[in-house]
Phi, psi and omega in degrees: 000318179295321180294320179297318178297320179297319179295318179296322178297317179295319178297319179297316181295314179298318179297319179298312180299316181298315181297312184287327174295318178299314179294323178295319178296316179298320182293324185278345181303310180300324179294318178295324178295320177296317179298317180297316179296320182292340182252006183259161180288163181300315182297319182293321181290315182294323182281355178077025181277347188271126175241268181253347180238144180295148175243128185057067188309131175205154181241012181296331181297319180294319177297323180294317181290313184293331181283349180289128184293324178294322177295316180299315179296316181294321180296315180296318179300317180294322178296315180298312182296318182293314181293309181295315181296319181294315181296311181295319180295320180295317180295311182294324179293318178294320179294329177282322185286327187297307179294327180288346179276355182261115180300335183280356178292126180289134180073020183302314181295325179293317179297316179298318178298322178296319178295313181297326179302322180290342176286334185260330185228147176220169181286346183096164186293313184293310176301323179295318178297317179298320178295314180298321179294318179295330178281353179075027183262352180295138182062040173225153179294324180301336180295342182278347179225338181294314182297329181251036188293325182245122171265123183298321179300313179297322179297319180292326177295314179295320178302314179298322179293316179300325181293340180273350179284129182305131180297333182298327180295318179289323179295321179294325178293320180290328176296326178281003176098010181283139176281175179297318180295316179295321178298319179297311188278336183254344181241305188287308184296318176300331178278352186249021182304320180301311182288326179294319178295321179295313180293324176299321177295317177302313181294316182298315179296319181295315180292321182292323185271353185286125174238338185294318179300315179293324180296329181276318192252348185250126176245335182284129179300329182286346182253359183289135176282175187295321183293325176290323175300316179294320179301314180291326179294318180288330180284342182248056184298323184279334181241041188296327182289338178286340180277346183271138183277332180244117183240113173262111186300315181297320179287324181295335180291342186253004180233155179248159177303321179296321179293321178295316178299315181297315180296321179296318179295318180296313180297325180285337183272326186302313183303316182286333175293327181291342180285328186302314183301328183283336183251357186299321183293338178269344194298300183295316181298318181295316180293315184293313182290333180276352184242355181241128180249139177139000000 
């Protein structure tokens, strides 16, 4: 019986690996196709010869995309919004989660209910736009991260993690004269690096990939983030060169609109991909410890 169970376990493990490798290969195919198109010649891309490997290898498309002033401005805007938004959101989320993790907080259940209520209901797009306009945030970079600074889901995950930290550690800090704020920043947060790194990754990806907020509130070309720039670039496939602020005629003769689109997507994807290796070791641990109590 034990041997039969062992064989079933091995079959289960092999099946899991096979399935996820298969799904990973399928997922990466479109990305490889984009890379191949971005590195192929204009004739090869237009004629449909490019699949997973570049044809007539060239890197002029990347130089063409990176030299565009609108792309540079959009890239910088996205970096500013992602860094500022992630830091502020992480701080505000932790400050919200810490008191709610304490059972002795008066009205704790009411406050939690108020937060959860916002997950289910909102004021709607038009009232929200009117509020943002009255606050003077339209056509400003802060509008891209201030309205969505706190995610209730992320706050609840951090709250659950804080509840698992032994109360004795905080009590010993308070005996030494530490205030609640000092206890939070010098005792609780250093012990919460896994969940904080995980939530920081969630926020960074959300801010980096967001284009809808900018589409609603941003009209100035100099303030558009990278994802809105890409959306407009992909929507203007036939007039793509008209969307570029810097046009080098000699370079434009050697690239195609599809190659420019592909290179822009790759360049926009790489920065957020580079964040994953640094936070990967915290990712699974942070989610599991922040979601299981006991």
